[in-house]
N, C-alpha and C positions, 0 to 999 in steps of 0.2 A: 612547609614546602608546598608549593602549588602542585596539585595532583596532574600527573601525565597519563593520558589514556590513548591507546592506539585502537582505533575502530576498523574492523575488517568486515567488508561485505562482499562475500564471494557469490556471484551469480552463476548461472549455468556455463557461461563462457567468458566471464569477466571477474575482475577483482577491483573493488573500489576501496580506497583506504583514506583515513584521515587521522592525523595526530594532533591531539589536543593537549595545551597547557592551560589548566582552568578551562574557560570557554573560548579560548583563543586557539584558532587553527595555526599550527606551525608548519605543517606539511600535508599535502593531499594529493591524490592522483587517481588514475584509473588505467588498468591494463585490460585490453578487450581482444577478442577473437582468439581466445585461449583454445588450443587444440584444433583450430580450424585449418583447412588447406592453406598453405603458404605462410602460416604464422610461425614465428621463431620460438613462440612460447608453446611448449607441447602440452603442459598440464598445469593445473592449479598450484601444485607444489613447486614448480620451476618459477611460476609467476610470483608466489609469495616469498621465495627465497631471494629473488631478485629485488623486490620491493623493500624487504627488510634490510637488505645489505646497503640500501641507499639512505636509510633513516637513522637518526640519532635516537636510540631507544634506551639510553642510560636513565636510570632512576624512574623507570616505568611503574606507575601504580597498578595498571590493569590493562588487559586486552578485552575489549568488548566485541562480541561476535554476533552479527545478525544471523538467526536461524529461522528459516521460513516456517517450518511446521513443528509445533510442540504438542500436537494432539491435545487429549484430555489431561494429560499428566502435568504439563508445565503452565502455570498461571502466573509467573512472576519471573524476573531476572534470576538466573540460577548459576551458582559457582559450579564450574565444569570439572567433573572427575570422571573415572572410567565408567561408572554406572550412568552418568548422563549421556556420554558418548554412545554407549550401547542402546540407550533409550531413543536417542535421536536417530541412530541407525535403524532401529526397529520401525521407525516411523516413515522411512524412505518410500514405501509403496503409496503414501499420501502426498508426497512431494518428490517424485523420482528425478526431477531435473535440478532441484535446489538443495535438498538436504545433504546429498553426497558432496556437493561443492562446498557447502558450509562446513562439513566435517573435515574436508581437506584443509580449509583454513585453520580449524581448531587444532588439528594434528600437527601441521607445521609450526604454528605458533608456540604449542607446548613443547615441541622439540628444541626450537631456537631460543625460547625464553622460559626455561624450566622453572625458574624461581618466581615468575609473575602470575598473579591470579588471573585466570581466564574466566570470563562470564558470558553466558549465553543469553541473548534477548531474543524472544520469540515473536515473530509477526502475529501469531495467533493469540498470545497471552492476554492482550488487552481485552479480547472478546470473550474470555472465559467467564465474564460476568453476565453474559446473555442469559435472560431467563429461559427456562425450559421450553416455553412455548415458542420462543424465537429461534432456538438452536435445534429443534427436533423436527425431522422429516416425517411425513405421514406415511411411512412404509411399515412393513412387518417389523415390529419391535425387536424380535429375537435376531432377525437378519441384521438390523441396524446396529445392535450391540456387538454381534460376532465380528463384523467387518468394520467397525469404526465409523459408520455413516452418520454424520453429524454436521451441523453448521459450525465451522471453526472460525472463519473470517480471516482476513489478511490486512496488510498495511497498518497493523496495529501500532507500531511505534509512531507513524505519521499521525494517525487519528488521535493518539494520546497527546502528542505535543501540540498539535493544532487546536484541540479542544481546551487545553490549559491556557495556551496563548490567547485564545478568544476572550476568555474571562479578563485577562489583563487588558486587552485592547478596548473592551467595551466597559471596563471599570467595575466588574462585578465578580464576586468570588465564584470560582468554578464549581464549588459545592452547591451553589444555588441556581445553576445555569443548566438550561436544556438547549443543546446545540446539535444541528445537523452539519456533519463535516463531509465535504465532497473532495476526495483525492482524485483528481482527474489528470492522469498521465497517459502513457501508452497503455498501462494497466490502470483501471479506475474502479473505485469502490466508494460507497456512501456509508456513513455510520450515524446512528442516533445515540447522543451521549447525554446522560442526566446525572448531575452531580459528580461528574468525572468518570462515570462507569459506562461502558458500552452496553447498550440494551437492544440494539438491532443493527445489522450490517448486511451489505448485499452480496458479498462473496460467501462461499459456503464450504462444501468439502474440499473444494480446490479454488483457485482463483478464477475460474472460468465464468461462473454465473454473475447475475446482477446487471449492472450498467453495460452499455455497448462501449467497447474498448477499440485500441488501434487495430488489433488483428483478432481479438476474441469476441465471440457472438454475444456474450452476456446471456440473459435469460432466453431460452427457446422452449417450445413444446417438447417434452422428452421423447414423444413418439417420432420426431423427426429422425432420431438416431436409428430407430427400428426401420423406418421407411427407407432410409439410405442404405441400410444393410440389406433388407429384404427385396427392395424394388430397384434400387441403383446398382446393387451388387458390390457395394464398397465394403472394405474390411473395417473392423473396429479401429484399427491404427489409422486408416485414411480418414474416417470420420473424426477422430481425435485431432489429426492434423488440420482438417478443415475447420473445426470449430475453434481451435487455439490459434492457428497461424494464418488462415486464409478467410477470415470472417471479420466482423466489426466493420470499421471505416474502410479498411482495405478491401474486404470482400464487396462492400456496397458501392465504393467509388473508385477503387484502384489506387488509392493512397492512404496510408495510415497515420501521416502527419496532419494534424488539425490545420496547421497553417497552409498546407497545400490544399486541403479540402475547401477551406474558406476562399483561397484564390480562385479555385475552380468555380465555386459558387458565384463569385462576382463576375467570372467570365461567362455565366450562364449555363454551366454544366448541369443537366437535370439529375444525373446520378449523384453528383456531389451534393446538390441541394436536398436530395432525399436523404442521403447519409447524414447530413447535418441535422435534418429535422428529426430523424429517428434517434439520433444520439441525444439531442436535447430533450425530446419528449420522454425519453426513458429517465432522464435525471428528474424532470419535472414530476413524473408519476411516483417516483421513489420519495421525493421531498414530501408529496402530499401523503403518502402512506406513513411515513415516519412522523409527520405532523399529527396524524390521527392517533398513532400509538403513543406519542409523548403527551398529547393533550394541550401542551403549551410549548411554543418555540420561541426562545429568546434570541437566537442568532443562527445564521447559516453562513458557513465558512467555506471558501474555495481555496484549494491548495494544489500543489504539484504543477507540472509543466503547462497543461492546458488550463487548469483552474486559475493559476496565477497570472497567466499571460494572454488569455483570449477573452477580450471584452464581448465579442458577439456570442460566445458560448454562455457566459455569465448572464447576458441580458435575455437570451432566448430561453435558457433553462428555467428562468424564474418569471417569465412574462405571463401576465394574466392571473397572478396569484395575490393581487391587491386586497381581495376580500379576506385573505388570511393574514393581512398585515405585512406582506412580503413585497417590497418594491425596491427597484434599483434606480439610483439617480444616474441618468445618462452621462452627465458631465464627469462625475466622479468615476464612473465605470470606464469611460473612454479616456481619462487622463493618463498622461505618460508616466506618471508617478509609479514607482515600484516599492516594494516593502510592504510592511503591514499597514493596512488602511481599512476604513469603512466606506463602502460605495452605496449604501442606502441613504435616503434623504434624512436630514436632521429630524429627530423626534420620531422616526419610524418605529412601529411597534416591534418589528424583527429587525435587528441589526444584520446587515449582510456585509461580510468581511472578506478580505483577501489576506491570507497570511502564508508567506513562503514556508514550506515545511523544512525542518532540520532533523532528519532521521538519524544522521550520524551524531549530532549533538544529543539527541534524546538516548541513543545507545550508550554514549559516554556517561550521561547523567544517571541513567539507571544502573550502569555498571558500578559506579561509585556508591550508589544507594545500597546495591547488593552487598558490597564489602562493609559498609557501615553496619548493616543488619547482622553481620557476622555469619 
């Protein structure tokens, strides 16, 4: 019998779901604005009960749950039991918006589907292979240990999927490949992958640092926080809100959608042009840093909404890197073609790829692999 897997991705105010039969999607959807003013959906439990009432969940093999933060404990897909739920709940301080929503999905699914195995797929798990020097912050070691201060990384299911697919697209075994994957959506992160293992990633304790994002600042001087508290009189909650929700492209240009930023650039808006340049230069500097760490790069792969669809970003982010063997073919980059493709010139030293991410499919695949392991 073909395996049937329900994938649940519960965000802070949304539920995204996809029902698979094998690799074929038989149902999918999104419930948004959960708990917001004017919404008929009061909480995640209500949203999930509605979603699951509309689906044919007979002969279900597993339910795969996206869980944002697995801390240091979880390094692989994990069959959910009461102890796992308690551990995920204990990690809530590291992901206060997401882990509670993830738990809501788990608890409702366990209640409504009591005989179906439930599997947790952690965003952070793929990055548990980071070497100590890449995962360790240079602060007092005892403080870091006591409060769990560590580079955890995120978007792990996307980076894992895309790195594996890159090997298939360029016709080389993933085990022999050094890849830099660039997940560029409203949230954005980079990852250096060697032999299928994450060895560097741009997000850290939280999803805030690293690349410039739609509304998040990415890397900043930490003393900016102290300055805003001491000199501007802002509270820590206000600084948190500023850096997570009012920074990035939005803070620089007034728009968090890259399509709008580019349209404003074309209209001559100097704020948008600066935002675009800051965004792309941060990607370029990260690619250079990961190239230095890997020593050899076989492919660079763009994915997610901006990475898959914005030719100007791809071109600008890799411009001037020809000495490293990294070039983009303008015709291939600008082509209307969608789907998996190579946009570097034939014979280029480093293959530049565009691969649509399939996070839900990766969650389903990893859930089944977890069951096979027993």
